C-alpha positions as CSV (number, residue, x, y, z in Angstrom):
1,M,18.3,-48.2,-61.7
2,K,19.8,-49.6,-64.9
3,T,23.5,-49.7,-64.5
4,S,27.2,-50.8,-65.9
5,T,26.6,-54.3,-66.1
6,D,28.6,-55.8,-69.3
7,R,29.4,-51.9,-70.6
8,I,29.8,-48.8,-69.7
9,L,26.1,-46.8,-70.1
10,T,26.5,-43.1,-70.8
11,T,23.8,-40.1,-70.0
12,H,23.9,-36.4,-68.7
13,V,22.9,-33.9,-66.3
14,G,19.5,-33.3,-67.9
15,S,18.7,-30.0,-69.6
16,M,19.6,-29.9,-72.9
17,P,19.3,-26.8,-75.9
18,R,15.7,-25.6,-76.2
19,P,14.9,-25.1,-80.0
20,Q,13.7,-21.4,-80.8
21,Y,10.4,-22.6,-81.1
22,V,10.7,-24.1,-77.6
23,V,12.1,-21.1,-76.4
24,D,9.0,-18.9,-78.0
25,Q,6.7,-20.6,-76.3
26,L,8.3,-21.3,-72.2
27,F,8.9,-16.7,-72.0
28,A,5.2,-16.7,-73.5
29,Q,4.7,-18.9,-70.7
30,D,6.6,-17.2,-68.0
31,R,5.7,-13.6,-68.9
32,G,2.1,-14.2,-69.4
33,E,2.0,-12.9,-72.9
34,N,0.3,-14.6,-75.7
35,Y,0.4,-17.6,-73.7
36,D,-1.9,-20.7,-75.6
37,P,-1.9,-23.2,-73.4
38,A,-2.9,-25.6,-76.2
39,A,-0.3,-24.6,-78.5
40,F,2.0,-24.5,-75.4
41,D,1.7,-28.5,-74.8
42,A,2.1,-29.4,-78.4
43,V,4.8,-28.1,-78.8
44,M,6.5,-29.8,-75.7
45,T,5.1,-33.1,-77.1
46,R,7.4,-32.1,-80.2
47,A,10.3,-31.4,-78.6
48,V,10.1,-34.0,-76.3
49,H,10.2,-36.7,-78.9
50,E,12.8,-35.0,-80.7
51,V,14.9,-34.1,-78.2
52,V,14.4,-37.9,-77.1
53,A,15.8,-39.6,-80.7
54,K,18.7,-36.5,-81.0
55,Q,20.2,-38.4,-77.8
56,T,19.6,-41.9,-78.6
57,A,21.3,-41.3,-82.1
58,A,24.4,-39.9,-80.2
59,G,24.6,-43.0,-78.4
60,V,23.2,-41.9,-74.9
61,D,21.3,-44.8,-72.9
62,I,20.1,-43.0,-70.1
63,V,17.6,-40.1,-71.8
64,S,16.0,-36.9,-70.6
65,D,13.0,-34.5,-72.0
66,G,15.9,-32.3,-71.7
67,E,14.1,-30.2,-69.4
68,M,12.2,-29.2,-73.0
69,S,9.2,-27.3,-70.5
70,K,11.2,-25.4,-68.0
71,I,12.6,-22.7,-68.2
72,S,14.8,-23.2,-65.7
73,Y,16.2,-25.9,-63.6
74,A,14.6,-24.5,-60.2
75,T,11.9,-21.4,-61.4
76,Y,9.7,-23.6,-62.6
77,I,8.2,-24.6,-59.3
78,R,6.3,-21.3,-60.1
79,H,3.8,-22.8,-62.6
80,R,3.5,-25.6,-59.6
81,L,3.1,-24.7,-56.2
82,T,1.5,-21.8,-54.8
83,G,3.3,-18.9,-52.7
84,F,5.5,-17.9,-54.9
85,E,4.9,-14.3,-56.9
86,I,7.8,-12.6,-59.3
87,A,9.1,-9.7,-57.9
88,D,11.7,-6.9,-58.4
89,V,14.3,-8.1,-56.0
90,P,18.5,-8.1,-55.7
91,R,19.6,-11.1,-57.6
92,A,22.9,-12.8,-56.3
93,T,25.6,-13.2,-58.1
94,P,28.5,-15.7,-57.8
95,K,31.8,-13.9,-55.9
96,D,34.0,-15.4,-58.1
97,L,32.5,-12.7,-61.0
98,D,32.5,-9.8,-58.2
99,D,36.8,-10.6,-58.2
100,F,36.3,-9.8,-61.5
101,P,34.5,-6.6,-62.9
102,A,35.6,-6.1,-66.1
103,F,34.8,-9.8,-67.1
104,K,31.3,-9.7,-65.1
105,E,30.3,-6.5,-67.7
106,R,31.7,-8.3,-70.7
107,L,29.6,-11.5,-69.7
108,A,26.4,-9.3,-69.2
109,Q,27.3,-7.5,-72.7
110,Q,27.5,-10.3,-74.5
111,G,24.5,-12.0,-73.2
112,G,25.8,-13.9,-70.7
113,T,23.6,-13.5,-67.9
114,P,20.1,-15.7,-68.6
115,K,17.0,-13.3,-68.4
116,Y,14.1,-14.9,-66.4
117,H,11.3,-13.9,-63.6
118,R,12.9,-14.5,-60.0
119,P,10.0,-16.2,-58.0
120,V,9.7,-14.9,-53.6
121,V,8.1,-16.9,-51.4
122,R,5.2,-14.6,-50.5
123,G,2.4,-17.1,-49.0
124,A,2.1,-20.3,-48.0
125,I,3.4,-23.1,-50.2
126,T,1.5,-25.8,-51.5
127,I,0.8,-27.7,-54.4
128,K,-1.6,-25.7,-57.3
129,D,-1.1,-27.6,-59.9
130,F,0.6,-30.5,-60.9
131,T,-0.7,-30.9,-64.6
132,P,2.1,-30.2,-65.7
133,L,4.4,-32.4,-64.6
134,D,1.6,-35.3,-65.3
135,K,2.4,-33.7,-69.1
136,D,5.8,-34.3,-68.5
137,I,6.1,-37.5,-67.9
138,A,3.4,-38.8,-70.4
139,N,5.5,-36.9,-73.1
140,L,9.1,-38.7,-71.6
141,T,7.3,-42.1,-71.1
142,A,5.5,-42.2,-74.8
143,A,8.6,-40.5,-76.3
144,L,10.7,-43.5,-74.8
145,A,8.9,-46.2,-76.6
146,G,10.2,-47.8,-79.2
147,S,13.4,-45.2,-79.0
148,G,16.3,-47.7,-77.7
149,A,16.8,-45.7,-75.0
150,T,18.1,-47.9,-71.9
151,D,16.2,-45.7,-69.6
152,G,14.8,-42.3,-69.1
153,F,14.8,-39.9,-65.9
154,M,13.4,-36.7,-65.2
155,N,14.2,-33.5,-63.2
156,A,13.4,-32.6,-60.3
157,A,14.2,-29.2,-58.1
158,S,15.4,-30.4,-54.2
159,P,13.8,-28.8,-51.8
160,G,17.4,-27.2,-51.3
161,V,18.0,-25.6,-54.4
162,I,14.8,-23.6,-54.3
163,A,15.3,-22.5,-50.6
164,V,18.9,-21.3,-51.8
165,F,17.8,-19.7,-54.5
166,Q,14.8,-18.4,-54.3
167,P,14.4,-16.0,-51.4
168,N,12.0,-16.1,-48.7
169,E,9.8,-13.0,-47.3
170,Y,6.6,-15.9,-45.3
171,Y,8.2,-18.6,-43.1
172,Q,10.0,-17.2,-40.2
173,T,12.7,-19.7,-40.0
174,E,14.9,-21.6,-43.0
175,E,13.8,-25.1,-41.5
176,A,10.0,-24.2,-41.9
177,Y,10.1,-23.0,-45.5
178,L,12.3,-26.1,-46.1
179,Q,10.1,-28.5,-44.9
180,A,7.0,-26.7,-46.6
181,L,9.4,-27.5,-49.8
182,A,10.3,-31.0,-48.8
183,E,6.0,-31.6,-48.3
184,V,4.8,-30.5,-51.7
185,M,8.4,-31.6,-53.5
186,K,8.1,-35.2,-52.0
187,V,4.8,-35.2,-54.3
188,E,6.6,-34.6,-57.4
189,Y,9.2,-37.0,-56.5
190,E,6.6,-39.6,-55.9
191,R,4.9,-39.1,-59.4
192,I,8.1,-39.5,-61.4
193,T,9.3,-42.7,-59.8
194,Q,5.6,-44.3,-59.6
195,A,5.9,-43.5,-63.4
196,G,9.0,-45.7,-64.0
197,L,10.8,-43.3,-64.2
198,I,14.3,-42.3,-62.6
199,L,14.2,-39.5,-60.8
200,Q,17.3,-36.8,-60.9
201,V,17.1,-34.1,-58.0
202,D,19.5,-31.3,-58.7
203,C,21.5,-29.9,-56.0
204,P,23.1,-27.3,-56.8
205,D,23.1,-25.4,-53.3
206,L,25.4,-28.3,-51.8
207,A,27.9,-26.5,-53.9
208,M,27.4,-23.2,-56.0
209,G,25.3,-22.2,-53.1
210,R,28.6,-21.4,-51.3
211,H,29.5,-18.7,-53.2
212,I,26.0,-17.3,-54.3
213,R,23.6,-17.3,-51.6
214,F,26.6,-18.0,-48.8
215,R,29.0,-16.0,-50.1
216,D,29.5,-14.1,-47.2
217,A,29.7,-16.9,-44.3
218,D,32.5,-18.9,-43.1
219,T,32.8,-22.4,-43.8
220,E,31.1,-24.1,-41.1
221,T,27.6,-21.6,-41.4
222,F,27.2,-23.3,-45.2
223,K,27.7,-26.7,-44.3
224,S,25.3,-26.5,-41.3
225,A,23.0,-25.1,-43.9
226,A,23.9,-27.9,-46.6
227,R,23.5,-30.7,-44.1
228,R,19.6,-29.5,-43.1
229,Q,19.1,-29.2,-47.2
230,V,20.2,-33.1,-47.5
231,E,17.3,-33.7,-44.2
232,A,14.9,-31.8,-46.2
233,L,15.6,-34.0,-49.4
234,N,15.8,-37.5,-47.3
235,Y,12.5,-36.7,-46.0
236,A,11.1,-35.9,-49.3
237,L,12.2,-38.8,-50.8
238,E,10.9,-41.2,-47.7
239,N,8.8,-43.2,-49.8
240,V,11.0,-43.1,-52.9
241,P,13.6,-46.5,-53.4
242,A,16.9,-45.1,-53.2
243,D,17.5,-47.3,-56.5
244,R,15.3,-45.1,-58.5
245,V,16.9,-41.5,-57.8
246,R,20.5,-39.7,-58.7
247,M,21.8,-36.4,-57.0
248,H,23.3,-33.7,-59.6
249,L,26.1,-31.8,-57.6
250,C,27.1,-28.5,-59.1
251,W,29.3,-25.3,-58.5
252,G,28.1,-23.5,-61.2
253,N,27.2,-24.0,-64.8
254,Y,29.5,-21.1,-66.6
255,E,32.3,-20.0,-68.1
256,G,34.2,-17.8,-64.7
257,P,37.4,-18.4,-62.3
258,H,35.2,-20.3,-60.4
259,T,38.1,-19.4,-57.8
260,H,35.5,-19.4,-54.5
261,D,34.4,-22.8,-55.0
262,I,34.0,-25.0,-52.1
263,D,36.3,-27.7,-52.6
264,L,35.0,-31.0,-52.6
265,V,36.8,-32.6,-49.6
266,E,34.6,-30.2,-47.7
267,I,31.4,-31.3,-49.0
268,I,31.7,-35.2,-49.7
269,D,30.4,-36.0,-46.5
270,I,27.1,-34.7,-46.6
271,V,26.9,-35.2,-50.0
272,L,27.1,-39.4,-48.9
273,S,24.8,-38.7,-46.1
274,A,21.8,-37.9,-48.8
275,K,19.8,-40.9,-49.8
276,P,20.0,-40.9,-53.6
277,Q,22.0,-43.9,-55.0
278,A,23.7,-42.3,-57.7
279,I,25.6,-39.0,-57.5
280,Q,25.9,-37.3,-60.8
281,F,29.0,-34.7,-60.7
282,E,31.6,-32.3,-61.9
283,A,34.8,-34.3,-62.8
284,S,36.1,-32.2,-66.0
285,N,36.2,-28.8,-65.6
286,P,39.7,-26.9,-64.8
287,R,38.6,-26.4,-61.2
288,H,37.3,-29.9,-60.4
289,A,38.6,-32.3,-62.8
290,H,41.6,-33.3,-60.0
291,E,39.2,-34.0,-57.2
292,W,38.8,-37.5,-58.5
293,R,41.4,-38.4,-55.7
294,V,38.6,-37.2,-53.4
295,W,36.6,-39.8,-54.3
296,M,39.4,-42.1,-54.1
297,E,40.1,-41.4,-50.7
298,A,36.1,-41.0,-48.9
299,R,34.1,-43.6,-47.5
300,I,31.6,-44.3,-50.0
301,P,29.1,-46.8,-49.2
302,D,28.7,-49.6,-50.9
303,D,25.6,-49.3,-52.6
304,K,26.5,-45.9,-54.2
305,I,26.9,-45.5,-58.3
306,L,29.4,-42.8,-59.2
307,I,28.3,-40.5,-62.2
308,P,31.4,-38.8,-63.1
309,G,31.0,-36.0,-65.5
310,V,33.2,-36.3,-68.3
311,L,32.6,-33.5,-70.7
312,D,32.8,-29.9,-70.0
313,T,29.5,-28.5,-70.5
314,T,30.9,-24.7,-70.6
315,T,32.9,-25.0,-73.6
316,N,32.7,-26.1,-77.3
317,F,35.7,-27.9,-77.6
318,V,34.7,-31.3,-78.4
319,E,36.3,-34.0,-75.9
320,H,38.6,-36.7,-77.7
321,P,37.0,-40.2,-76.9
322,D,40.4,-41.1,-75.8
323,L,40.4,-38.5,-72.9
324,I,36.8,-39.6,-71.8
325,A,37.9,-43.3,-71.6
326,E,40.7,-42.1,-69.5
327,R,38.2,-39.6,-67.3
328,I,36.1,-42.8,-66.8
329,E,38.7,-45.5,-65.8
330,R,39.8,-43.3,-63.1
331,Y,36.4,-44.0,-61.4
332,T,35.9,-47.9,-62.3
333,N,39.2,-47.7,-60.5
334,I,37.6,-46.1,-57.5
335,V,34.6,-48.5,-57.3
336,G,34.5,-51.1,-59.7
337,K,33.6,-50.8,-63.3
338,E,29.7,-52.1,-62.3
339,R,29.5,-48.8,-60.2
340,V,30.5,-46.4,-63.1
341,I,27.7,-44.4,-65.6
342,A,29.6,-41.8,-67.6
343,G,27.7,-38.2,-67.6
344,T,28.1,-34.9,-68.4
345,D,29.4,-32.0,-66.1
346,C,25.9,-30.2,-66.0
347,G,23.6,-29.4,-68.4
348,F,23.7,-27.8,-72.2
349,G,20.4,-25.6,-71.7
350,T,20.3,-25.2,-68.1
351,F,18.5,-21.7,-68.7
352,A,16.1,-21.9,-72.2
353,G,17.4,-20.2,-74.5
354,F,20.9,-19.6,-72.8
355,G,23.8,-21.9,-73.1
356,A,27.9,-21.8,-74.1
357,V,27.8,-24.6,-75.6
358,H,26.0,-24.5,-79.3
359,P,23.4,-27.7,-80.2
360,D,25.0,-28.9,-82.9
361,I,28.5,-29.1,-80.7
362,A,26.1,-30.3,-77.5
363,Y,25.1,-33.7,-79.4
364,A,28.7,-34.1,-81.2
365,K,30.2,-34.0,-77.2
366,L,27.5,-36.6,-76.6
367,A,28.3,-38.6,-79.7
368,S,32.1,-38.4,-78.2
369,L,30.7,-39.4,-75.0
370,A,29.4,-42.7,-76.4
371,E,32.3,-43.4,-77.7
372,G,34.8,-43.1,-75.4
373,A,32.5,-45.2,-73.2
374,R,32.6,-47.9,-76.2
375,R,36.0,-47.9,-76.3
376,I,36.6,-48.3,-72.4
377,S,34.2,-50.5,-71.9
378,E,36.4,-52.8,-74.6
379,K,39.0,-52.3,-72.4
380,L,37.8,-53.7,-68.8
381,W,35.1,-56.0,-70.4
382,G,36.9,-57.4,-73.4
């Protein structure tokens, strides 16, 4: 993993806004309507090259494929694994939105709720087809060549996020479900890193899961589940070097009150027990910006790298470079300038065809991120 040895490097969480021509293909695939595999592949190859070029033009150092081929960060797995079926099951909503029903209704009326098929486990989970993964790897690797990017990373769902947000109707215990997921996802993780890419495992289950799946449980019940999810993740990563992996911690990439978000201090030890060397986390939005103090007081292992989100991904404000520099400096004061990479709170396209930030503004925010990193680098390295 490239680190900030002579300047602060920049990255983001992974997903970028999909162009409409990509969205159309993703929904055709997900619904099985007018789906042409050859056309799908051609579109994704083009889209990945375009999104890598846009990231590097904005000044991003460590880039991704924008998750162009995935309809969402976790439900894409049903196209690669057996055992998942589409079902009409109740969808859990964030507890904070239920506290404000008029606001929740307004979000729905304004199209603020993504619409996609939700997989449910009704059979044994095995590898069905990793050809889509191989194509993703090939597309990103080709797009990186000559792009000028410092490094490339690829997102993958953690066993925990799949288990927490995809209902299980097959396995008798949660532990058995997690183990089955860990067995198949470890293959995906190993393929990504063996291809020379950085693996990013997305773990909103360790934070957002508290006010969705475990909304009616007590904190200790949630934390016990989170520990099991980290154990499953660590098992799935047993053959992957820690310095080839980063993990993303998230409380939910939506504009809302977030009044039921679990405090970072409650889960930080669980997060730090995960194998990935780098931890990417929300550090800009109004509900979690203050938690840099928690990192300051935590026992952070010497080999860990912090990737604080210094851009909010739910607002069309473009953060001033000086504010970005200020946020970055807070974390360099905690772990040192060599162990900080500047990132974003979450993705700009968590669900295909859905996102609070306008695509043009998303790239303007990334350009401001790069400028803020340049300014603080001048101060830190001279």
